[in-house]
N, C-alpha and C positions, 0 to 999 in steps of 0.2 A: 504493499498499500504505499502511495506515495502521499508523504506528509508538506502538503505547500499550503496547511493552516498560518503558518505566522507570516504567508506570500499575500500581496495583497490584489486583487483580484478587480479586473479590464473590467468594471459592466458594462460599457458601452462595444467593447468585442463580446462581452457574453450575447447582450438580445442582438447584435450581426449576425451572431451565427445562430443565434437560438433560431431568429427570422429567415435567416439563411438554410436550415436544415429544415424548418415545414415547408419551404415554400418550394423546394426540389425537392424534398421528400413527398409533397402532395400529386405534384407532376410524375413523379415516380410511381405515386401506386394510380394514380389514375390510369398508366400505361398499361400497367401489371393487370388491374381491371381489365380497359378493352383488350391486353394480350388474351383474356383469361385462364391465366396464370392458378394454378390449382396450391394449394396448401401443400400437396405432396411431392410436386414440382420444385417446390422451395422447400421444402425441408428435405428432397434428395440433394439440391445441390448445395445444402450447408452442408450436411452429411459428407458428401464428399468433397469439402475444401477438406484439402491437405494439413497438417498442424500448425506445418513450417508458415505457411499462409495468416495461420490464426493467430499464431506468435509475432508473426511480420506487422499485422493490423493492431495490434494490442501495444506495440513500439510506436508504431505512427501514432496512436488514439495516443499513447503519453506523449509523445515529442509536440503533436496538435494543442493539447489541452497546456501545454504548460506557454505558449503562446499570449495567453488570457491572464499571466498574471505579470506583473510589473521587473519582477527580478530576474528577464531575458530579454527585457526592452532594449537593451545593448544589439542582440545578435539580432533580430528578428525587425526591430524598427526601421528609425530613420534613416541610419548608418547606412546600410541596403538602399533604402528608397522604394521599400517593400513593407504593407502594412501586413499587422500581425494574421489580421483576418485574411488577407491574399495567400501566405504564408501558410493558414493549414487547409486553406481551399487548394491550395499546390500540392499539399503533403497527400491531401485528399482522393488529387486528377491521377494522382502518381501512384497511388494505391492501388485506384478503380484500373487501372491500365495493366499494371501487374496484375492483378489477383484474374483480369480474364487470360492474360495470354497465361498463368498459370494454370490457371485450373480448365483454359482448353488447349491450350497448346498452339492458340494462332494471334493475331491480329488481324483484324479484319474493319474495313469501314464502313462496314454495312450492318445491321444490328438483327437482321435476319439471316447472318451467318451463325446467332450465338441461340445456344436454348434459352429460352424466357427465363425459367426459372436462374438460370446461372447469370444472364444480366441483371435480374433481380437483385440475387444477392451479393451481387457486386456494389453495386447499387450501394443497398443498406449498408455494407462493408464501410464504402466511403462517407456516408452518412455520417456512421458512427465516428469514422475519424474527425468528422469537422463539429461533430455536437458538441455542444461545449459542458464540462464538469462529468467527461466518462474517461479520464485516464486515470481513476483513480481506484476504477471496477474496469474486471476482466468480462465484459458482458457479452462481447462476441464469444470468445472463450465457453460464459454457459449455455452460448445457446447452441454449440458446436452440440456440445455435450448431449445437450437435451435431443438435438437431432438424432446424434447414433442411439438414445434408448428410443424414440421414437419410431427410430427403422430397425430396432434390435440389432445393429452394429453390423447389417451386412456393406457399411463400408468402411468400414475401422480396416479395411487391409490395406485401401487405393486411399486412405487420409492418415494412416500411419507411414506411408511409402515417404520417402526422400528424392527429392528431382535428378538425384547421380543415382539411385537405384534402377531406370529407365537406359542409363547409356549400354551401348554394348561395345564390348571389344576386350 
């Protein structure tokens, strides 16, 4: 657990990130509804997420949430000309693309090239990274564990594999 209690929360960044997550999340859920994504597709996508991706998401979330506090202002603030919120969105965008690539093995410019459940899972992961005040809880890890309970562990073999297990040589 991260102890940021002694640091000052930047309320403006908090509100901006909250609104950003709500608006983008709303569009993501509207898209998911229009695609008729089932709970089963979403659960399978979460359960088939490799453990190293879950760990990376949790680390990116902790980094993203640290910019909400004043003590890292020197690293992410005006010194480099990048706002703290923009840095969080950039971290989430990189996380979204990385998750899509690692889960599907490809980057495509058409959303039709991806499984809708996988796209929804990657979007939820990205929103989690941007969402304020989630850096001290491992919510994606809990969701991942719940998905494995729901699927009866059917995807554990894939989820616990490492990326270099598939190398031939």
